[in-house]
N, CA, C and O of each residue as an XYZ file, in Angstrom:
352
protein
N       0.669     -1.380      0.320
C      -0.074     -0.276      0.336
C       1.232      1.138      0.195
O       2.395      1.124      0.599
N       0.286      2.527     -0.706
C       0.575      3.441     -1.162
C       0.560      4.963     -0.071
O      -0.438      5.478      0.434
N       1.780      5.346      0.036
C       1.641      6.470      0.724
C       0.905      7.663      0.195
O       1.555      8.579     -0.309
N      -0.914      7.746      0.301
C      -1.660      9.291     -0.357
C      -0.166     10.020     -0.016
O       0.685      9.698      0.813
N      -0.195     11.073     -0.940
C       0.206     11.854     -1.555
C       0.014     13.276     -0.834
O      -1.119     13.616     -0.495
N       0.978     13.998     -0.629
C       0.253     15.539      0.585
C       0.061     16.472     -0.257
O       0.686     16.966     -1.195
N      -1.568     16.725      0.587
C      -2.221     17.522     -0.462
C      -1.444     18.901     -0.865
O      -0.820     19.418      0.062
N      -1.398     19.645     -2.287
C      -0.261     20.722     -2.282
C      -0.553     22.130     -2.204
O      -1.021     22.624     -3.230
N      -0.361     22.955     -1.115
C      -1.160     24.405     -0.519
C      -1.748     25.007     -1.939
O      -1.078     25.170     -2.958
N      -3.276     25.328     -1.762
C      -2.940     26.312     -2.572
C      -2.917     28.192     -2.992
O      -3.272     29.005     -3.846
N      -2.289     28.073     -1.808
C      -1.101     29.933     -1.745
C       0.258     29.108     -1.094
O       0.108     27.919     -0.815
N       1.247     29.596     -0.919
C       2.238     29.980     -0.691
C       2.763     30.877     -0.428
O       2.617     31.765     -1.267
N       3.784     31.302      0.972
C       4.272     32.075      1.513
C       4.462     34.207      0.441
O       4.458     35.352      0.894
N       4.610     33.538     -1.243
C       4.921     34.382     -1.042
C       3.857     34.991     -2.045
O       3.925     36.072     -2.629
N       2.421     33.614     -2.128
C       1.351     34.858     -2.455
C       0.641     36.623     -2.093
O       1.159     37.354     -1.249
N      -0.413     36.971     -2.804
C      -0.768     38.520     -2.215
C      -1.700     38.061     -1.441
O      -2.449     38.861     -0.880
N      -1.840     36.689     -1.255
C      -3.178     36.785     -0.117
C      -2.328     36.248      1.699
O      -2.609     36.520      2.866
N      -1.145     35.326      0.971
C      -0.913     35.327      2.447
C      -0.182     37.176      3.273
O       0.003     37.752      4.345
N      -0.062     37.310      2.028
C       0.938     38.769      2.587
C      -0.110     39.264      3.123
O      -0.044     39.444      4.339
N      -1.706     39.731      2.242
C      -2.116     40.207      2.987
C      -3.072     39.738      4.930
O      -3.445     40.339      5.937
N      -3.029     38.422      4.419
C      -3.327     37.931      6.099
C      -1.931     37.846      6.511
O      -1.949     37.148      7.525
N      -0.942     38.130      6.302
C      -0.419     38.315      7.819
C      -0.326     40.081      8.821
O      -0.308     40.442      9.998
N      -0.285     40.774      7.331
C      -0.776     42.137      8.331
C      -2.377     42.131      9.680
O      -2.552     42.554     10.823
N      -3.450     41.170      8.335
C      -4.423     41.301      9.155
C      -3.890     39.795     10.740
O      -3.982     40.237     11.885
N      -3.628     38.944     10.661
C      -3.482     38.007     11.197
C      -3.062     39.096     12.939
O      -3.853     39.068     13.882
N      -1.633     39.987     12.995
C      -0.942     40.786     13.823
C      -2.397     42.020     14.025
O      -2.099     43.193     14.248
N      -3.164     41.815     13.974
C      -4.465     43.171     14.228
C      -5.410     41.834     14.561
O      -4.969     40.947     15.292
N      -6.298     41.782     14.168
C      -7.083     40.400     14.475
C      -7.161     39.799     15.890
O      -6.573     38.858     16.423
N      -8.202     40.774     16.359
C      -8.688     40.335     18.170
C      -9.904     39.424     18.240
O     -11.108     39.677     18.193
N      -9.218     38.272     18.367
C     -10.109     37.648     18.383
C     -10.443     37.848     20.772
O      -9.695     38.342     21.616
N     -11.664     37.270     20.906
C     -12.533     38.374     22.290
C     -13.848     36.552     22.053
O     -14.743     36.102     21.337
N     -12.539     36.036     23.928
C     -13.575     34.757     24.334
C     -14.481     34.725     24.755
O     -14.602     35.780     25.377
N     -15.747     33.867     24.909
C     -16.422     34.094     26.410
C     -16.811     34.691     27.366
O     -17.835     35.268     27.731
N     -14.594     34.190     28.192
C     -14.852     34.791     29.579
C     -14.010     35.799     28.996
O     -12.911     35.765     29.549
N     -14.093     36.933     27.853
C     -14.131     38.669     27.369
C     -12.662     38.209     28.260
O     -12.296     38.846     29.248
N     -12.021     37.181     27.802
C     -10.321     37.023     27.145
C     -10.166     37.777     25.551
O     -11.049     37.697     24.697
N      -8.648     38.631     25.333
C      -8.915     39.178     24.132
C      -7.501     38.688     23.199
O      -6.517     39.364     23.500
N      -7.347     38.062     22.562
C      -5.680     37.246     22.073
C      -6.097     37.373     20.594
O      -6.959     37.009     19.794
N      -4.800     38.220     20.724
C      -4.472     38.320     19.284
C      -5.090     37.121     18.316
O      -5.861     36.287     18.791
N      -4.683     37.101     16.896
C      -5.199     36.105     16.384
C      -4.338     34.708     15.876
O      -4.462     33.483     15.856
N      -3.366     35.802     15.479
C      -1.526     35.058     15.793
C      -1.510     34.449     16.771
O      -1.102     33.289     16.717
N      -1.807     34.827     17.615
C      -1.285     33.417     18.984
C      -3.066     32.572     20.031
O      -3.422     32.360     21.190
N      -3.669     32.374     18.438
C      -4.709     31.435     19.570
C      -4.064     30.585     18.983
O      -3.731     30.552     17.798
N      -3.809     29.648     20.062
C      -3.409     27.884     19.619
C      -4.508     27.017     18.686
O      -5.690     26.774     18.929
N      -3.900     26.738     17.832
C      -4.499     25.366     17.202
C      -5.579     25.068     16.710
O      -6.095     25.189     15.598
N      -6.067     24.379     18.334
C      -6.863     23.430     19.286
C      -8.153     24.765     18.603
O      -9.013     24.937     17.739
N      -7.428     25.448     19.805
C      -8.729     26.529     20.277
C      -9.315     27.106     18.163
O     -10.286     26.719     17.514
N      -8.237     28.052     17.784
C      -8.752     27.948     15.894
C     -10.395     26.763     15.964
O     -11.509     27.050     16.402
N      -9.907     25.472     15.356
C     -10.093     25.020     14.924
C     -11.908     25.025     15.560
O     -12.994     24.908     14.993
N     -11.544     25.196     16.790
C     -12.597     24.646     17.830
C     -14.094     25.643     17.511
O     -15.252     25.227     17.526
N     -13.462     27.525     17.138
C     -13.960     28.082     16.694
C     -14.918     28.043     15.040
O     -15.960     28.422     14.505
N     -13.462     27.174     14.767
C     -14.647     27.967     13.250
C     -15.823     26.725     13.106
O     -16.958     26.882     12.657
N     -15.138     25.254     13.693
C     -16.228     24.398     14.070
C     -17.969     25.581     15.044
O     -19.090     25.834     14.602
N     -17.474     25.846     16.032
C     -18.195     25.767     16.802
C     -19.582     26.698     15.169
O     -20.669     26.404     14.671
N     -18.519     27.839     15.003
C     -18.971     28.796     13.235
C     -19.766     28.335     12.269
O     -20.639     28.953     11.659
N     -19.388     27.081     12.139
C     -20.089     26.516     11.096
C     -21.028     25.548     11.335
O     -21.360     24.771     10.440
N     -21.664     25.486     12.831
C     -22.338     24.734     13.189
C     -24.055     25.876     13.922
O     -25.228     25.600     14.176
N     -23.344     26.906     13.968
C     -24.589     27.944     13.762
C     -24.659     28.131     15.129
O     -25.657     28.812     15.368
N     -23.901     27.762     16.402
C     -22.960     28.251     17.822
C     -22.753     30.130     17.179
O     -23.618     30.898     17.600
N     -22.380     30.338     16.855
C     -21.809     31.593     17.143
C     -21.682     32.643     15.114
O     -20.776     32.921     14.329
N     -23.554     32.884     15.194
C     -24.024     33.306     14.018
C     -23.574     34.850     13.765
O     -23.391     35.524     12.751
N     -23.509     35.025     14.772
C     -23.192     36.181     15.011
C     -21.478     36.958     14.527
O     -20.985     38.073     14.358
N     -21.059     35.412     14.468
C     -19.998     35.648     13.806
C     -18.576     35.207     12.570
O     -17.457     35.166     12.058
N     -19.932     34.982     12.779
C     -19.567     34.581     10.628
C     -19.638     34.997      9.956
O     -19.778     34.465      8.854
N     -19.576     36.612     10.217
C     -18.500     37.381      9.108
C     -16.688     36.633      9.097
O     -16.165     36.383      8.011
N     -15.874     36.343     10.531
C     -15.563     36.316     11.195
C     -14.419     34.717     10.043
O     -13.224     34.459     10.184
N     -15.448     34.012      9.040
C     -15.049     32.893      9.117
C     -13.787     32.588      8.199
O     -12.994     31.647      8.201
N     -13.877     33.553      7.537
C     -13.713     33.122      6.306
C     -11.459     34.070      6.590
O     -10.615     34.309      5.727
N     -11.422     34.217      7.683
C      -9.985     35.346      7.638
C      -9.887     34.108      8.771
O      -8.720     33.898      9.102
N     -10.715     33.385      9.324
C      -9.340     32.043      9.865
C      -9.742     31.050     10.369
O      -9.482     30.674     11.512
N     -10.779     30.224      9.159
C      -9.872     29.492      8.141
C      -8.315     29.680      7.097
O      -7.205     29.149      7.066
N      -9.192     30.969      6.189
C      -7.025     31.098      6.259
C      -6.052     31.030      7.534
O      -4.844     31.013      7.295
N      -6.194     31.016      7.976
C      -5.238     31.173      8.788
C      -4.766     29.609      9.325
O      -3.677     29.043      9.238
N      -5.979     29.197      9.876
C      -5.357     27.365      9.233
C      -4.594     27.546      8.880
O      -3.460     27.424      9.343
N      -5.143     28.108      7.382
C      -4.510     27.598      5.700
C      -3.328     28.195      6.556
O      -2.402     27.567      7.068
N      -3.405     28.627      6.569
C      -1.695     30.129      6.687
C      -0.308     28.366      7.787
O       0.725     27.700      7.718
N      -1.514     28.651      8.545
C      -0.286     27.721      9.922
C      -0.044     26.421      8.656
O       1.165     26.212      8.551
N      -0.870     25.530      7.704
C      -0.453     24.584      7.057
C       1.536     24.994      6.546
O       2.533     24.298      6.737
N       1.417     26.242      5.946
C       1.292     26.440      5.105
C       3.252     26.291      5.948
O       4.285     25.625      5.893
N       2.628     27.437      6.615
C       4.411     27.414      7.455
C       5.057     26.179      7.650
O       6.228     25.896      7.397
N       4.025     25.360      8.204
C       4.201     24.217      9.208
C       4.940     23.661      7.955
O       6.110     23.301      8.081
N       4.265     23.569      6.671
C       4.965     22.008      5.550
C       6.776     23.391      5.024
O       7.574     23.070      4.144
N       6.901     24.699      5.832
C       7.909     24.887      5.095
C       8.873     25.263      6.541
O       9.581     26.261      6.671
N       8.713     24.395      7.340
C       9.645     24.347      8.422
C      10.128     23.302      8.314
O      11.340     23.083      8.334
N       8.977     22.239      8.142
C       9.398     21.237      8.352
C      10.077     20.127      6.705
O      10.426     18.949      6.638
N       9.993     21.319      5.551
C      11.062     21.661      4.205
C      12.443     21.822      4.493
O      13.397     21.437      3.816
N      12.445     22.404      5.522
C      14.336     23.087      5.893
C      14.806     22.354      6.619
O      16.010     22.097      6.621
N      14.026     21.890      7.342
C      15.037     20.714      8.134
C      14.981     19.943      8.185
O      15.827     19.303      8.809
């Protein structure tokens, strides 16, 4: 049995979308239910995935406008991790 090929990312570190997102992730602040403010780049990956899942379920309907940004952050981190893996 052969290993499945890795997913090729739609974006790379030099794409315009990634460059724009780098600025967004520095300024985007998420407020938790406990009213704690966390900058997007500092959100734990599991917390980020849970937020996305909660919005998709409809539990955070008022925050649906942030879904694209949050999902893009997940992609950004995957691309970043891929670069780290390649360089080691």
